[in-house]
TIVO-154075 format. One record per atom (N, C-alpha, C): atom name; z, x, y. Coordinates in steps of 0.05 Angstrom, whole numbers. Atoms other than C-alpha are relative to their C-alpha. Example, Ala and Ser with C-alpha at 12.3 -4.5 7.8 and 13.67 -1.06 7.14 Angstrom:
residues 2
<atom = N, Z = 0, X = 18, Y = -24>
<atom = CA, Z = 156, X = 246, Y = -90>
<atom = C, Z = 0, X = 18, Y = 24>
<atom = N, Z = -1, X = -16, Y = -24>
<atom = CA, Z = 143, X = 273, Y = -21>
<atom = C, Z = 14, X = -15, Y = 22>
//
This chain:
residues 164
<atom = N, Z = 0, X = 17, Y = -24>
<atom = CA, Z = 0, X = 0, Y = 0>
<atom = C, Z = 0, X = 18, Y = 25>
<atom = N, Z = 1, X = -15, Y = -25>
<atom = CA, Z = -16, X = 24, Y = 70>
<atom = C, Z = 28, X = 2, Y = 13>
<atom = N, Z = -27, X = -5, Y = -10>
<atom = CA, Z = 46, X = 54, Y = 102>
<atom = C, Z = 7, X = -19, Y = 24>
<atom = N, Z = -5, X = 17, Y = -23>
<atom = CA, Z = 39, X = 13, Y = 167>
<atom = C, Z = 5, X = -29, Y = -9>
<atom = N, Z = -3, X = 28, Y = 10>
<atom = CA, Z = 32, X = -53, Y = 129>
<atom = C, Z = 27, X = -2, Y = -14>
<atom = N, Z = -26, X = 0, Y = 14>
<atom = CA, Z = 92, X = -35, Y = 85>
<atom = C, Z = 23, X = 0, Y = 20>
<atom = N, Z = -21, X = -1, Y = -21>
<atom = CA, Z = 134, X = -18, Y = 147>
<atom = C, Z = 4, X = -27, Y = 13>
<atom = N, Z = -2, X = 27, Y = -12>
<atom = CA, Z = 118, X = -85, Y = 180>
<atom = C, Z = 11, X = -20, Y = -19>
<atom = N, Z = -10, X = 18, Y = 21>
<atom = CA, Z = 131, X = -123, Y = 115>
<atom = C, Z = 30, X = 4, Y = -4>
<atom = N, Z = -28, X = -7, Y = 4>
<atom = CA, Z = 198, X = -88, Y = 107>
<atom = C, Z = 16, X = -11, Y = 24>
<atom = N, Z = -14, X = 10, Y = -24>
<atom = CA, Z = 217, X = -105, Y = 179>
<atom = C, Z = 3, X = -30, Y = -1>
<atom = N, Z = -2, X = 29, Y = 3>
<atom = CA, Z = 202, X = -179, Y = 166>
<atom = C, Z = 21, X = -8, Y = -21>
<atom = N, Z = -20, X = 6, Y = 21>
<atom = CA, Z = 244, X = -177, Y = 103>
<atom = C, Z = 28, X = 5, Y = 9>
<atom = N, Z = -27, X = -7, Y = -9>
<atom = CA, Z = 303, X = -148, Y = 141>
<atom = C, Z = 8, X = -18, Y = 24>
<atom = N, Z = -7, X = 19, Y = -21>
<atom = CA, Z = 302, X = -204, Y = 193>
<atom = C, Z = 6, X = -27, Y = -12>
<atom = N, Z = -6, X = 27, Y = 11>
<atom = CA, Z = 335, X = -271, Y = 180>
<atom = C, Z = 12, X = -17, Y = 22>
<atom = N, Z = -11, X = 21, Y = -18>
<atom = CA, Z = 355, X = -335, Y = 216>
<atom = C, Z = 29, X = -6, Y = -10>
<atom = N, Z = -27, X = 8, Y = 7>
<atom = CA, Z = 429, X = -353, Y = 217>
<atom = C, Z = 9, X = -23, Y = 18>
<atom = N, Z = -13, X = 22, Y = -15>
<atom = CA, Z = 465, X = -417, Y = 237>
<atom = C, Z = 29, X = 6, Y = 5>
<atom = N, Z = -28, X = -9, Y = -2>
<atom = CA, Z = 531, X = -380, Y = 231>
<atom = C, Z = 3, X = 18, Y = 25>
<atom = N, Z = -2, X = -15, Y = -25>
<atom = CA, Z = 532, X = -359, Y = 304>
<atom = C, Z = 27, X = -5, Y = 13>
<atom = N, Z = -27, X = 2, Y = -11>
<atom = CA, Z = 601, X = -345, Y = 332>
<atom = C, Z = 0, X = 10, Y = 29>
<atom = N, Z = -3, X = -10, Y = -27>
<atom = CA, Z = 627, X = -328, Y = 401>
<atom = C, Z = -3, X = 31, Y = 0>
<atom = N, Z = 3, X = -29, Y = 2>
<atom = CA, Z = 630, X = -255, Y = 378>
<atom = C, Z = -29, X = 8, Y = -2>
<atom = N, Z = 29, X = -4, Y = 3>
<atom = CA, Z = 556, X = -258, Y = 358>
<atom = C, Z = -12, X = -1, Y = 28>
<atom = N, Z = 11, X = 4, Y = -27>
<atom = CA, Z = 539, X = -285, Y = 428>
<atom = C, Z = 9, X = 23, Y = 18>
<atom = N, Z = -10, X = -22, Y = -16>
<atom = CA, Z = 583, X = -232, Y = 460>
<atom = C, Z = -14, X = 26, Y = -6>
<atom = N, Z = 14, X = -25, Y = 8>
<atom = CA, Z = 549, X = -176, Y = 421>
<atom = C, Z = -27, X = 0, Y = 14>
<atom = N, Z = 26, X = 2, Y = -13>
<atom = CA, Z = 481, X = -200, Y = 446>
<atom = C, Z = 3, X = 5, Y = 30>
<atom = N, Z = -5, X = -3, Y = -29>
<atom = CA, Z = 509, X = -205, Y = 517>
<atom = C, Z = 5, X = 29, Y = 9>
<atom = N, Z = -6, X = -28, Y = -7>
<atom = CA, Z = 533, X = -133, Y = 515>
<atom = C, Z = -23, X = 19, Y = -6>
<atom = N, Z = 22, X = -17, Y = 9>
<atom = CA, Z = 468, X = -106, Y = 485>
<atom = C, Z = -27, X = -11, Y = 8>
<atom = N, Z = 25, X = 13, Y = -8>
<atom = CA, Z = 414, X = -145, Y = 523>
<atom = C, Z = -22, X = 20, Y = 4>
<atom = N, Z = 24, X = -17, Y = -7>
<atom = CA, Z = 344, X = -117, Y = 528>
<atom = C, Z = -3, X = 0, Y = 30>
<atom = N, Z = 2, X = -3, Y = -29>
<atom = CA, Z = 326, X = -93, Y = 598>
<atom = C, Z = -13, X = -24, Y = 14>
<atom = N, Z = 12, X = 22, Y = -14>
<atom = CA, Z = 280, X = -152, Y = 614>
<atom = C, Z = 19, X = -24, Y = 2>
<atom = N, Z = -20, X = 22, Y = -2>
<atom = CA, Z = 336, X = -202, Y = 598>
<atom = C, Z = 21, X = 7, Y = 21>
<atom = N, Z = -19, X = -8, Y = -20>
<atom = CA, Z = 383, X = -162, Y = 642>
<atom = C, Z = -11, X = -5, Y = 28>
<atom = N, Z = 13, X = 5, Y = -26>
<atom = CA, Z = 333, X = -164, Y = 700>
<atom = C, Z = -2, X = -30, Y = 6>
<atom = N, Z = 3, X = 28, Y = -4>
<atom = CA, Z = 321, X = -238, Y = 690>
<atom = C, Z = 27, X = -13, Y = 7>
<atom = N, Z = -26, X = 10, Y = -7>
<atom = CA, Z = 396, X = -254, Y = 691>
<atom = C, Z = 8, X = 7, Y = 29>
<atom = N, Z = -7, X = -9, Y = -27>
<atom = CA, Z = 403, X = -213, Y = 754>
<atom = C, Z = -17, X = -15, Y = 21>
<atom = N, Z = 17, X = 12, Y = -21>
<atom = CA, Z = 342, X = -242, Y = 791>
<atom = C, Z = 3, X = -30, Y = 1>
<atom = N, Z = -2, X = 29, Y = 0>
<atom = CA, Z = 351, X = -315, Y = 770>
<atom = C, Z = 28, X = -10, Y = 7>
<atom = N, Z = -27, X = 11, Y = -3>
<atom = CA, Z = 426, X = -322, Y = 771>
<atom = C, Z = 19, X = 19, Y = 14>
<atom = N, Z = -16, X = -19, Y = -14>
<atom = CA, Z = 452, X = -260, Y = 807>
<atom = C, Z = 22, X = 12, Y = -17>
<atom = N, Z = -20, X = -11, Y = 18>
<atom = CA, Z = 491, X = -237, Y = 746>
<atom = C, Z = -4, X = 29, Y = -4>
<atom = N, Z = 1, X = -29, Y = 2>
<atom = CA, Z = 506, X = -163, Y = 748>
<atom = C, Z = 24, X = 9, Y = -16>
<atom = N, Z = -23, X = -12, Y = 15>
<atom = CA, Z = 550, X = -120, Y = 702>
<atom = C, Z = 1, X = -10, Y = -28>
<atom = N, Z = -1, X = 6, Y = 28>
<atom = CA, Z = 559, X = -118, Y = 628>
<atom = C, Z = 19, X = -23, Y = -8>
<atom = N, Z = -19, X = 21, Y = 6>
<atom = CA, Z = 621, X = -162, Y = 625>
<atom = C, Z = -8, X = -27, Y = 10>
<atom = N, Z = 10, X = 26, Y = -10>
<atom = CA, Z = 590, X = -216, Y = 669>
<atom = C, Z = -23, X = -10, Y = -16>
<atom = N, Z = 23, X = 8, Y = 17>
<atom = CA, Z = 527, X = -216, Y = 626>
<atom = C, Z = 11, X = -12, Y = -26>
<atom = N, Z = -12, X = 9, Y = 25>
<atom = CA, Z = 570, X = -223, Y = 564>
<atom = C, Z = 12, X = -28, Y = 4>
<atom = N, Z = -12, X = 26, Y = -6>
<atom = CA, Z = 609, X = -281, Y = 596>
<atom = C, Z = -21, X = -21, Y = 4>
<atom = N, Z = 22, X = 19, Y = -4>
<atom = CA, Z = 544, X = -315, Y = 617>
<atom = C, Z = -12, X = -9, Y = -26>
<atom = N, Z = 12, X = 7, Y = 26>
<atom = CA, Z = 516, X = -313, Y = 546>
<atom = C, Z = 20, X = -17, Y = -16>
<atom = N, Z = -20, X = 16, Y = 14>
<atom = CA, Z = 581, X = -340, Y = 518>
<atom = C, Z = 2, X = -28, Y = 12>
<atom = N, Z = 1, X = 27, Y = -13>
<atom = CA, Z = 579, X = -397, Y = 570>
<atom = C, Z = -24, X = -16, Y = -10>
<atom = N, Z = 24, X = 14, Y = 10>
<atom = CA, Z = 508, X = -414, Y = 548>
<atom = C, Z = 5, X = -8, Y = -29>
<atom = N, Z = -6, X = 5, Y = 28>
<atom = CA, Z = 531, X = -410, Y = 475>
<atom = C, Z = 18, X = -25, Y = -2>
<atom = N, Z = -19, X = 22, Y = 1>
<atom = CA, Z = 589, X = -458, Y = 488>
<atom = C, Z = -12, X = -26, Y = 11>
<atom = N, Z = 13, X = 23, Y = -12>
<atom = CA, Z = 545, X = -506, Y = 529>
<atom = C, Z = -24, X = -11, Y = -15>
<atom = N, Z = 24, X = 8, Y = 15>
<atom = CA, Z = 491, X = -513, Y = 476>
<atom = C, Z = 6, X = -22, Y = -20>
<atom = N, Z = 0, X = 21, Y = 20>
<atom = CA, Z = 477, X = -572, Y = 432>
<atom = C, Z = -3, X = 12, Y = -28>
<atom = N, Z = 4, X = -15, Y = 25>
<atom = CA, Z = 452, X = -525, Y = 377>
<atom = C, Z = -6, X = 29, Y = 7>
<atom = N, Z = 4, X = -29, Y = -4>
<atom = CA, Z = 449, X = -450, Y = 368>
<atom = C, Z = -12, X = 11, Y = -26>
<atom = N, Z = 11, X = -15, Y = 23>
<atom = CA, Z = 408, X = -404, Y = 323>
<atom = C, Z = 1, X = 29, Y = 7>
<atom = N, Z = -1, X = -29, Y = -5>
<atom = CA, Z = 416, X = -330, Y = 315>
<atom = C, Z = -21, X = 14, Y = -18>
<atom = N, Z = 18, X = -17, Y = 16>
<atom = CA, Z = 368, X = -276, Y = 290>
<atom = C, Z = 15, X = 25, Y = -6>
<atom = N, Z = -14, X = -24, Y = 8>
<atom = CA, Z = 395, X = -218, Y = 251>
<atom = C, Z = -22, X = 20, Y = -10>
<atom = N, Z = 19, X = -21, Y = 9>
<atom = CA, Z = 355, X = -153, Y = 242>
<atom = C, Z = 17, X = 23, Y = -12>
<atom = N, Z = -14, X = -21, Y = 14>
<atom = CA, Z = 381, X = -103, Y = 191>
<atom = C, Z = 31, X = -3, Y = 3>
<atom = N, Z = -29, X = 7, Y = -1>
<atom = CA, Z = 450, X = -137, Y = 190>
<atom = C, Z = 13, X = 2, Y = 28>
<atom = N, Z = -10, X = 0, Y = -28>
<atom = CA, Z = 457, X = -134, Y = 267>
<atom = C, Z = -11, X = -23, Y = 15>
<atom = N, Z = 10, X = 21, Y = -17>
<atom = CA, Z = 452, X = -192, Y = 315>
<atom = C, Z = -22, X = 11, Y = 18>
<atom = N, Z = 21, X = -10, Y = -18>
<atom = CA, Z = 386, X = -184, Y = 352>
<atom = C, Z = -9, X = -21, Y = 20>
<atom = N, Z = 8, X = 21, Y = -20>
<atom = CA, Z = 375, X = -252, Y = 387>
<atom = C, Z = 17, X = -24, Y = -5>
<atom = N, Z = -14, X = 26, Y = 1>
<atom = CA, Z = 409, X = -318, Y = 402>
<atom = C, Z = -17, X = -19, Y = 16>
<atom = N, Z = 15, X = 21, Y = -13>
<atom = CA, Z = 373, X = -382, Y = 420>
<atom = C, Z = 16, X = -26, Y = -1>
<atom = N, Z = -14, X = 25, Y = 0>
<atom = CA, Z = 401, X = -449, Y = 440>
<atom = C, Z = -15, X = -21, Y = 16>
<atom = N, Z = 11, X = 22, Y = -16>
<atom = CA, Z = 385, X = -516, Y = 470>
<atom = C, Z = 23, X = -18, Y = 8>
<atom = N, Z = -21, X = 19, Y = -9>
<atom = CA, Z = 428, X = -563, Y = 511>
<atom = C, Z = -10, X = -29, Y = -5>
<atom = N, Z = 7, X = 28, Y = 6>
<atom = CA, Z = 428, X = -639, Y = 504>
<atom = C, Z = -23, X = -11, Y = 16>
<atom = N, Z = 23, X = 9, Y = -17>
<atom = CA, Z = 376, X = -647, Y = 560>
<atom = C, Z = -26, X = 13, Y = -9>
<atom = N, Z = 24, X = -12, Y = 10>
<atom = CA, Z = 327, X = -602, Y = 523>
<atom = C, Z = -6, X = 28, Y = 13>
<atom = N, Z = 4, X = -27, Y = -11>
<atom = CA, Z = 336, X = -537, Y = 563>
<atom = C, Z = 4, X = 20, Y = -22>
<atom = N, Z = 0, X = -20, Y = 21>
<atom = CA, Z = 319, X = -483, Y = 513>
<atom = C, Z = 3, X = 28, Y = 12>
<atom = N, Z = -4, X = -27, Y = -10>
<atom = CA, Z = 340, X = -411, Y = 521>
<atom = C, Z = 1, X = 20, Y = -23>
<atom = N, Z = -2, X = -21, Y = 20>
<atom = CA, Z = 337, X = -345, Y = 484>
<atom = C, Z = 4, X = 27, Y = 14>
<atom = N, Z = -4, X = -27, Y = -9>
<atom = CA, Z = 363, X = -275, Y = 498>
<atom = C, Z = 2, X = 18, Y = -24>
<atom = N, Z = 1, X = -17, Y = 23>
<atom = CA, Z = 358, X = -214, Y = 455>
<atom = C, Z = 7, X = 29, Y = 7>
<atom = N, Z = -4, X = -29, Y = -2>
<atom = CA, Z = 371, X = -140, Y = 443>
<atom = C, Z = -28, X = 13, Y = -3>
<atom = N, Z = 25, X = -14, Y = 4>
<atom = CA, Z = 317, X = -87, Y = 438>
<atom = C, Z = -12, X = -4, Y = -28>
<atom = N, Z = 10, X = 4, Y = 27>
<atom = CA, Z = 312, X = -101, Y = 364>
<atom = C, Z = -20, X = -23, Y = -2>
<atom = N, Z = 19, X = 23, Y = 1>
<atom = CA, Z = 273, X = -164, Y = 380>
<atom = C, Z = -29, X = 9, Y = -2>
<atom = N, Z = 27, X = -11, Y = 1>
<atom = CA, Z = 211, X = -121, Y = 388>
<atom = C, Z = -9, X = 5, Y = -29>
<atom = N, Z = 6, X = -4, Y = 28>
<atom = CA, Z = 216, X = -107, Y = 313>
<atom = C, Z = -3, X = -26, Y = -15>
<atom = N, Z = -1, X = 27, Y = 13>
<atom = CA, Z = 219, X = -182, Y = 298>
<atom = C, Z = -23, X = -18, Y = 8>
<atom = N, Z = 21, X = 17, Y = -11>
<atom = CA, Z = 157, X = -208, Y = 333>
<atom = C, Z = -15, X = -15, Y = -22>
<atom = N, Z = 15, X = 13, Y = 22>
<atom = CA, Z = 119, X = -222, Y = 269>
<atom = C, Z = 17, X = -22, Y = -14>
<atom = N, Z = -18, X = 19, Y = 12>
<atom = CA, Z = 180, X = -257, Y = 239>
<atom = C, Z = 2, X = -25, Y = 18>
<atom = N, Z = -2, X = 23, Y = -18>
<atom = CA, Z = 186, X = -301, Y = 301>
<atom = C, Z = -25, X = -16, Y = -1>
<atom = N, Z = 26, X = 15, Y = 1>
<atom = CA, Z = 112, X = -319, Y = 299>
<atom = C, Z = -2, X = -16, Y = -26>
<atom = N, Z = 1, X = 14, Y = 26>
<atom = CA, Z = 118, X = -337, Y = 225>
<atom = C, Z = 20, X = -22, Y = -3>
<atom = N, Z = -22, X = 19, Y = 4>
<atom = CA, Z = 183, X = -376, Y = 232>
<atom = C, Z = 6, X = -17, Y = 25>
<atom = N, Z = -4, X = 14, Y = -25>
<atom = CA, Z = 176, X = -406, Y = 301>
<atom = C, Z = 6, X = -30, Y = -4>
<atom = N, Z = -3, X = 29, Y = 5>
<atom = CA, Z = 168, X = -478, Y = 276>
<atom = C, Z = 28, X = -6, Y = -12>
<atom = N, Z = -26, X = 3, Y = 13>
<atom = CA, Z = 231, X = -470, Y = 233>
<atom = C, Z = 22, X = 2, Y = 21>
<atom = N, Z = -21, X = -4, Y = -21>
<atom = CA, Z = 272, X = -444, Y = 292>
<atom = C, Z = 1, X = -24, Y = 19>
<atom = N, Z = 1, X = 23, Y = -19>
<atom = CA, Z = 248, X = -500, Y = 339>
<atom = C, Z = 11, X = -25, Y = -14>
<atom = N, Z = -9, X = 24, Y = 15>
<atom = CA, Z = 261, X = -553, Y = 285>
<atom = C, Z = 30, X = 0, Y = -2>
<atom = N, Z = -29, X = -3, Y = 2>
<atom = CA, Z = 332, X = -527, Y = 274>
<atom = C, Z = 13, X = -7, Y = 27>
<atom = N, Z = -12, X = 4, Y = -27>
<atom = CA, Z = 346, X = -527, Y = 349>
<atom = C, Z = -3, X = -29, Y = 10>
<atom = N, Z = 6, X = 26, Y = -13>
<atom = CA, Z = 314, X = -594, Y = 366>
<atom = C, Z = 5, X = -25, Y = -18>
<atom = N, Z = -4, X = 22, Y = 17>
<atom = CA, Z = 329, X = -637, Y = 305>
<atom = C, Z = 22, X = -19, Y = 10>
<atom = N, Z = -19, X = 19, Y = -9>
<atom = CA, Z = 364, X = -700, Y = 328>
<atom = C, Z = 5, X = 0, Y = 30>
<atom = N, Z = -3, X = -2, Y = -29>
<atom = CA, Z = 358, X = -681, Y = 402>
<atom = C, Z = -15, X = -23, Y = 13>
<atom = N, Z = 14, X = 23, Y = -12>
<atom = CA, Z = 341, X = -741, Y = 446>
<atom = C, Z = -23, X = 8, Y = 19>
<atom = N, Z = 20, X = -8, Y = -19>
<atom = CA, Z = 298, X = -700, Y = 494>
<atom = C, Z = -28, X = 2, Y = -13>
<atom = N, Z = 27, X = -1, Y = 11>
<atom = CA, Z = 223, X = -706, Y = 484>
<atom = C, Z = -14, X = 26, Y = 6>
<atom = N, Z = 12, X = -25, Y = -8>
<atom = CA, Z = 207, X = -639, Y = 517>
<atom = C, Z = 22, X = 21, Y = 1>
<atom = N, Z = -18, X = -23, Y = -3>
<atom = CA, Z = 242, X = -571, Y = 510>
<atom = C, Z = -11, X = 16, Y = 23>
<atom = N, Z = 10, X = -13, Y = -24>
<atom = CA, Z = 238, X = -533, Y = 575>
<atom = C, Z = 20, X = 22, Y = 10>
<atom = N, Z = -16, X = -19, Y = -15>
<atom = CA, Z = 265, X = -476, Y = 618>
<atom = C, Z = -17, X = 13, Y = 21>
<atom = N, Z = 15, X = -16, Y = -20>
<atom = CA, Z = 244, X = -427, Y = 672>
<atom = C, Z = 0, X = 29, Y = -10>
<atom = N, Z = 2, X = -28, Y = 7>
<atom = CA, Z = 222, X = -355, Y = 664>
<atom = C, Z = -10, X = 16, Y = 24>
<atom = N, Z = 9, X = -18, Y = -21>
<atom = CA, Z = 213, X = -297, Y = 711>
<atom = C, Z = -29, X = 8, Y = -5>
<atom = N, Z = 28, X = -7, Y = 5>
<atom = CA, Z = 138, X = -284, Y = 720>
<atom = C, Z = -4, X = 30, Y = -7>
<atom = N, Z = 2, X = -28, Y = 7>
<atom = CA, Z = 152, X = -210, Y = 711>
<atom = C, Z = 5, X = 6, Y = -30>
<atom = N, Z = -5, X = -3, Y = 29>
<atom = CA, Z = 171, X = -221, Y = 638>
<atom = C, Z = -26, X = -4, Y = -16>
<atom = N, Z = 27, X = 2, Y = 11>
<atom = CA, Z = 100, X = -209, Y = 615>
<atom = C, Z = -1, X = -2, Y = -30>
<atom = N, Z = 0, X = 1, Y = 30>
<atom = CA, Z = 114, X = -195, Y = 541>
<atom = C, Z = 10, X = -26, Y = -10>
<atom = N, Z = -12, X = 26, Y = 9>
<atom = CA, Z = 157, X = -257, Y = 534>
<atom = C, Z = -20, X = -23, Y = 6>
<atom = N, Z = 19, X = 21, Y = -7>
<atom = CA, Z = 105, X = -300, Y = 570>
<atom = C, Z = -23, X = 0, Y = -20>
<atom = N, Z = 21, X = -2, Y = 20>
<atom = CA, Z = 51, X = -274, Y = 523>
<atom = C, Z = 8, X = -12, Y = -27>
<atom = N, Z = -10, X = 10, Y = 25>
<atom = CA, Z = 94, X = -290, Y = 462>
<atom = C, Z = 3, X = -31, Y = 2>
<atom = N, Z = -3, X = 29, Y = -3>
<atom = CA, Z = 111, X = -360, Y = 489>
<atom = C, Z = -27, X = -14, Y = -1>
<atom = N, Z = 27, X = 12, Y = 1>
<atom = CA, Z = 37, X = -375, Y = 499>
<atom = C, Z = -10, X = -1, Y = -28>
<atom = N, Z = 9, X = -1, Y = 28>
<atom = CA, Z = 22, X = -353, Y = 428>
<atom = C, Z = 15, X = -21, Y = -17>
<atom = N, Z = -16, X = 19, Y = 15>
<atom = CA, Z = 77, X = -400, Y = 404>
<atom = C, Z = -6, X = -29, Y = 9>
<atom = N, Z = 9, X = 27, Y = -8>
<atom = CA, Z = 45, X = -459, Y = 441>
<atom = C, Z = 15, X = -12, Y = 23>
<atom = N, Z = -14, X = 10, Y = -24>
<atom = CA, Z = 90, X = -465, Y = 502>
<atom = C, Z = -20, X = -3, Y = 22>
<atom = N, Z = 16, X = 4, Y = -24>
<atom = CA, Z = 57, X = -493, Y = 564>
<atom = C, Z = 15, X = 14, Y = 22>
<atom = N, Z = -12, X = -15, Y = -21>
<atom = CA, Z = 70, X = -448, Y = 623>
<atom = C, Z = -13, X = -8, Y = 27>
<atom = N, Z = 10, X = 9, Y = -26>
<atom = CA, Z = 63, X = -474, Y = 695>
<atom = C, Z = 17, X = 12, Y = 22>
<atom = N, Z = -15, X = -9, Y = -23>
<atom = CA, Z = 83, X = -452, Y = 764>
<atom = C, Z = 19, X = -23, Y = 10>
<atom = N, Z = -19, X = 20, Y = -10>
<atom = CA, Z = 146, X = -488, Y = 788>
<atom = C, Z = -6, X = -4, Y = 30>
<atom = N, Z = 4, X = 5, Y = -28>
<atom = CA, Z = 137, X = -522, Y = 855>
<atom = C, Z = 24, X = 11, Y = 16>
<atom = N, Z = -20, X = -11, Y = -18>
<atom = CA, Z = 176, X = -487, Y = 911>
<atom = C, Z = 19, X = 20, Y = -14>
<atom = N, Z = -16, X = -19, Y = 15>
<atom = CA, Z = 200, X = -433, Y = 863>
<atom = C, Z = -18, X = 24, Y = -7>
<atom = N, Z = 16, X = -23, Y = 9>
<atom = CA, Z = 178, X = -363, Y = 845>
<atom = C, Z = 0, X = 2, Y = -31>
<atom = N, Z = -1, X = 0, Y = 30>
<atom = CA, Z = 194, X = -378, Y = 771>
<atom = C, Z = -20, X = -18, Y = -12>
<atom = N, Z = 19, X = 17, Y = 16>
<atom = CA, Z = 149, X = -407, Y = 718>
<atom = C, Z = 16, X = -19, Y = -17>
<atom = N, Z = -12, X = 19, Y = 18>
<atom = CA, Z = 166, X = -469, Y = 679>
<atom = C, Z = -13, X = 3, Y = -28>
<atom = N, Z = 11, X = -1, Y = 27>
<atom = CA, Z = 159, X = -465, Y = 603>
<atom = C, Z = 9, X = -27, Y = -13>
<atom = N, Z = -7, X = 24, Y = 15>
<atom = CA, Z = 157, X = -527, Y = 559>
<atom = C, Z = -17, X = -3, Y = -25>
<atom = N, Z = 13, X = 5, Y = 26>
<atom = CA, Z = 140, X = -549, Y = 489>
<atom = C, Z = 10, X = -28, Y = -9>
<atom = N, Z = -8, X = 26, Y = 10>
<atom = CA, Z = 140, X = -618, Y = 457>
<atom = C, Z = 21, X = 2, Y = -22>
<atom = N, Z = -21, X = 2, Y = 21>
<atom = CA, Z = 200, X = -637, Y = 415>
<atom = C, Z = -10, X = -19, Y = -21>
<atom = N, Z = 11, X = 17, Y = 22>
<atom = CA, Z = 168, X = -662, Y = 350>
<atom = C, Z = 23, X = -12, Y = -17>
<atom = N, Z = -23, X = 9, Y = 16>
<atom = CA, Z = 238, X = -675, Y = 321>
<atom = C, Z = 18, X = -19, Y = 16>
<atom = N, Z = -16, X = 18, Y = -17>
<atom = CA, Z = 261, X = -724, Y = 375>
<atom = C, Z = 13, X = -22, Y = -17>
<atom = N, Z = -14, X = 21, Y = 15>
<atom = CA, Z = 314, X = -772, Y = 349>
<atom = C, Z = -8, X = -28, Y = 10>
//
């Protein structure tokens, strides 16, 4: 087997979805955020400093209707959640770059877990237009991306096929 293909296949096998997301899991992600998530928290919400980022992720964790975690090689690498209104969010560590194929292959499963029984018909949020890699990934996953009126941020949305 080609070494590159084997390496990618191995990375996919070492990534898994977990519903067993704790406050410690969320705190770990908050303390180890990838640089683009740090910049987004700073520019959108004015959150600076490691402890404040950790606290912000834990607040999002506690305010979510449902939470899903991604684990790469036995370490938390991402956390995603959705609130009762359908605001979807995800933050991650640098390990997320090793999980792109896994996310593409399991996106429907992740969205179904998050949105099952949710009354909102659309899942939505905002994103900083400077988050180019994330925007590209969201487009590949079928998110509609539009310019927010009177805002420098972009609106992302996707239909909730599991609406209650």
